[in-house]
VEXDREN-2710 file (C-alpha; in Angstrom, 1 decimal):
% VEXDREN-2710
k/r/px/py/pz
1/UNK/0.0/0.1/0.0
2/UNK/1.2/3.5/-0.8
3/UNK/1.2/6.3/1.7
4/UNK/-1.9/7.8/0.0
5/UNK/-3.8/4.5/0.4
6/UNK/-2.8/4.3/4.1
7/UNK/-4.1/7.8/4.7
8/UNK/-7.4/7.0/3.0
9/UNK/-7.7/3.8/5.0
10/UNK/-7.2/5.8/8.3
11/UNK/-9.8/8.4/7.2
12/UNK/-12.2/5.9/6.2
13/UNK/-11.8/3.8/9.3
14/UNK/-12.0/6.8/11.6
15/UNK/-15.2/8.2/9.9
16/UNK/-16.7/4.8/10.1
17/UNK/-15.8/4.3/13.8
18/UNK/-17.2/7.7/14.6
19/UNK/-20.5/7.1/12.8
20/UNK/-20.9/3.7/14.5
21/UNK/-20.3/5.4/17.7
22/UNK/-23.0/8.0/17.2
23/UNK/-25.5/5.3/16.4
24/UNK/-24.8/2.7/19.0
25/UNK/-22.7/3.9/21.9
26/UNK/-23.3/5.7/25.2
27/UNK/-21.3/8.9/24.3
28/UNK/-18.2/8.3/26.4
29/UNK/-14.8/9.1/25.2
30/UNK/-13.6/5.5/25.7
31/UNK/-16.4/4.2/23.5
32/UNK/-15.5/6.9/20.9
33/UNK/-11.9/5.9/20.8
34/UNK/-12.6/2.2/20.7
35/UNK/-15.0/2.7/17.7
36/UNK/-12.5/4.7/15.8
37/UNK/-9.7/2.2/16.5
38/UNK/-11.9/-0.6/15.3
39/UNK/-12.8/1.2/12.2
40/UNK/-9.1/1.7/11.4
41/UNK/-8.4/-1.8/12.2
42/UNK/-10.9/-3.1/9.7
43/UNK/-10.0/-0.4/7.1
44/UNK/-6.2/-1.1/6.8
45/UNK/-6.5/-4.8/5.9
46/UNK/-9.4/-4.0/3.5
47/UNK/-7.2/-1.4/1.8
48/UNK/-4.2/-3.6/1.5
49/UNK/-6.4/-6.4/0.1
50/UNK/-7.8/-4.0/-2.5
51/UNK/-4.1/-3.0/-3.6
52/UNK/-3.3/-6.9/-3.9
53/UNK/-6.3/-7.5/-5.9
54/UNK/-6.0/-4.6/-8.3
55/UNK/-2.6/-2.9/-8.2
56/UNK/-2.9/0.9/-8.4
57/UNK/-1.5/2.7/-11.4
58/UNK/1.4/5.1/-11.0
59/UNK/0.3/8.5/-10.0
60/UNK/-3.3/7.6/-9.0
61/UNK/-4.5/9.6/-6.1
62/UNK/-7.6/7.5/-5.3
63/UNK/-7.4/3.9/-5.7
64/UNK/-11.1/2.8/-5.8
65/UNK/-10.5/-0.9/-5.1
66/UNK/-8.5/-0.1/-2.0
67/UNK/-11.1/2.6/-0.9
68/UNK/-14.1/0.3/-1.4
69/UNK/-12.6/-2.6/0.5
70/UNK/-11.4/-0.3/3.3
71/UNK/-15.0/0.9/3.7
72/UNK/-16.1/-2.8/3.7
73/UNK/-13.5/-3.9/6.1
74/UNK/-14.3/-1.1/8.6
75/UNK/-18.0/-1.9/8.4
76/UNK/-17.4/-5.6/9.0
77/UNK/-15.1/-5.2/12.0
78/UNK/-17.5/-2.7/13.6
79/UNK/-20.5/-4.9/12.9
80/UNK/-18.8/-8.0/14.4
81/UNK/-17.8/-5.9/17.4
82/UNK/-21.3/-4.7/18.1
83/UNK/-22.6/-8.1/18.0
84/UNK/-20.7/-9.1/21.1
85/UNK/-22.8/-8.7/24.3
86/UNK/-22.3/-5.7/26.4
87/UNK/-20.6/-3.6/23.6
88/UNK/-23.7/-1.7/22.6
89/UNK/-25.7/0.7/24.6
90/UNK/-29.3/0.8/23.7
91/UNK/-31.1/4.1/24.7
92/UNK/-34.7/3.4/25.5
93/UNK/-37.2/5.8/24.0
94/UNK/-38.7/8.0/26.6
95/UNK/-42.3/6.9/27.7
96/UNK/-44.8/9.2/26.1
97/UNK/-46.4/11.6/28.6
98/UNK/-50.1/10.8/28.7
99/UNK/-52.1/13.8/27.7
100/UNK/-53.9/15.8/30.3
101/UNK/-57.6/15.3/30.2
102/UNK/-59.6/18.2/28.8
103/UNK/-61.8/19.5/31.5
104/UNK/-64.2/22.3/30.8
105/UNK/-64.3/25.2/33.2
106/UNK/-67.5/25.2/35.3
107/UNK/-70.0/27.7/34.2
108/UNK/-70.4/28.6/38.0
109/UNK/-67.0/30.2/38.1
110/UNK/-67.4/34.0/37.6
111/UNK/-65.5/35.4/34.7
112/UNK/-62.1/36.7/35.6
113/UNK/-61.8/34.7/38.8
114/UNK/-58.8/32.6/39.3
115/UNK/-59.1/30.7/42.6
116/UNK/-55.9/29.4/44.2
117/UNK/-57.7/26.6/46.2
118/UNK/-60.9/24.8/46.5
119/UNK/-62.1/23.8/49.9
120/UNK/-64.5/20.7/50.2
121/UNK/-66.4/20.5/53.4
122/UNK/-67.2/16.7/54.1
123/UNK/-67.2/14.2/56.8
124/UNK/-64.7/11.3/57.4
125/UNK/-65.6/7.7/58.0
126/UNK/-66.2/8.5/61.6
127/UNK/-68.8/11.1/60.8
128/UNK/-66.5/14.1/61.9
129/UNK/-66.1/17.2/59.6
130/UNK/-62.8/16.8/57.8
131/UNK/-62.4/19.6/55.2
132/UNK/-60.3/18.7/52.1
133/UNK/-58.0/21.3/50.5
134/UNK/-57.2/21.2/46.8
135/UNK/-54.8/23.7/45.5
136/UNK/-52.0/25.7/47.2
137/UNK/-52.4/28.5/49.6
138/UNK/-50.1/31.5/49.5
139/UNK/-48.7/32.4/52.9
140/UNK/-49.5/35.9/54.1
141/UNK/-46.4/38.3/54.3
142/UNK/-44.6/38.4/57.6
143/UNK/-44.0/41.5/59.7
144/UNK/-40.9/43.7/59.6
145/UNK/-39.1/41.4/62.0
146/UNK/-40.4/38.2/60.5
147/UNK/-42.9/37.8/63.4
148/UNK/-46.8/37.8/63.7
149/UNK/-47.2/36.4/60.2
150/UNK/-50.9/35.5/59.4
151/UNK/-51.6/31.9/58.6
152/UNK/-52.6/31.0/55.0
153/UNK/-56.3/31.6/54.5
154/UNK/-58.3/28.8/52.9
155/UNK/-61.2/31.4/52.5
156/UNK/-59.1/34.0/50.9
157/UNK/-61.2/36.2/48.6
158/UNK/-61.5/34.3/45.3
159/UNK/-61.3/30.7/46.7
160/UNK/-64.0/28.2/46.2
161/UNK/-66.0/26.4/48.9
162/UNK/-68.0/23.3/48.1
163/UNK/-70.3/21.5/50.6
164/UNK/-70.6/17.7/50.6
165/UNK/-71.8/17.4/54.2
166/UNK/-73.2/19.9/56.7
167/UNK/-73.7/20.0/60.5
168/UNK/-75.5/22.3/62.7
169/UNK/-72.5/24.4/64.0
170/UNK/-71.2/24.8/60.4
171/UNK/-74.5/26.1/59.2
172/UNK/-74.3/28.7/61.9
173/UNK/-70.7/29.7/61.2
174/UNK/-70.8/30.2/57.4
175/UNK/-71.7/33.7/56.4
176/UNK/-73.5/33.6/53.0
177/UNK/-74.6/36.8/51.4
178/UNK/-77.1/35.5/48.9
179/UNK/-78.6/32.3/50.4
180/UNK/-78.1/29.6/52.9
181/UNK/-75.6/26.7/53.3
182/UNK/-76.9/23.7/51.4
183/UNK/-75.3/20.4/50.4
184/UNK/-74.0/20.4/46.9
185/UNK/-73.6/24.1/46.9
186/UNK/-70.5/26.0/45.5
187/UNK/-69.6/29.2/46.9
188/UNK/-66.9/31.9/46.2
189/UNK/-65.1/33.6/49.1
190/UNK/-65.4/37.4/49.3
191/UNK/-64.1/40.0/51.8
192/UNK/-64.3/39.2/55.5
193/UNK/-64.9/35.5/54.9
194/UNK/-68.4/36.3/53.4
195/UNK/-69.4/33.7/50.9
196/UNK/-71.4/34.2/47.7
197/UNK/-73.6/31.3/46.4
198/UNK/-72.7/30.3/42.8
199/UNK/-74.9/27.3/42.2
200/UNK/-75.1/23.4/42.6
201/UNK/-72.3/21.1/41.6
202/UNK/-72.5/17.4/40.8
203/UNK/-71.4/15.5/43.9
204/UNK/-71.1/12.3/42.0
205/UNK/-67.8/13.8/40.8
206/UNK/-64.6/13.3/42.7
207/UNK/-63.1/16.2/44.5
208/UNK/-60.2/16.4/42.2
209/UNK/-62.5/16.7/39.2
210/UNK/-64.4/19.4/40.8
211/UNK/-61.2/21.4/41.6
212/UNK/-60.2/21.0/38.0
213/UNK/-63.5/22.5/36.8
214/UNK/-62.8/25.4/39.0
215/UNK/-59.3/25.9/37.5
216/UNK/-57.1/24.2/40.1
217/UNK/-54.4/22.5/38.3
218/UNK/-53.0/19.2/39.7
219/UNK/-49.5/19.3/41.2
220/UNK/-46.7/18.3/38.9
221/UNK/-45.9/14.5/39.1
222/UNK/-42.8/13.7/41.1
223/UNK/-40.2/11.8/39.0
224/UNK/-39.6/8.2/40.2
225/UNK/-35.9/7.8/41.1
226/UNK/-34.1/5.1/39.2
227/UNK/-33.4/2.0/41.2
228/UNK/-29.8/1.6/42.6
229/UNK/-27.8/-0.9/40.7
END
């Protein structure tokens, strides 16, 4: 082989190894150098065989027989290498994210209102009132010295209250400007914890569904950590 043929074999083997690395490896430098070395290892014998089969003419810059067999030799060595177990890293395609269900906004929600939370008044299995909060409450600002900060207010103006269950005490405590407390009722909080009746909701729906209809987005899913090897 002439010097020109050796150079072409090195170039062909390096390019073939780099291409194989992009398609099959994990992106590490070790894998890149291994792929290039294997490509060159296959290209050099292929180029030599080409020069033996068809001797290049004097002054020829590109000997097509050597070039073709260099490509074939590099491809053959790389293909055989990647058939060995553990030499190829298969990157699994990411699992498709399930589309968010399309939920129509409740017609009961006044235009322009963007509640930060929905409070559902309901009883637990023991028959005790156990309110459920859906959404995220914003903490009230603290004082100048960081003290006497107010607690987050579930009935901050604009928030929604839905009644699944009632008891006598709760009926007395709720201040409703345009009606009375009733099961299935939806209310929007106004100033001074006063409630405005909006209408009836379908209590056959789950709390999360009702919250979605009033514009409360579910919290982002927490990614599951990969198991330790």
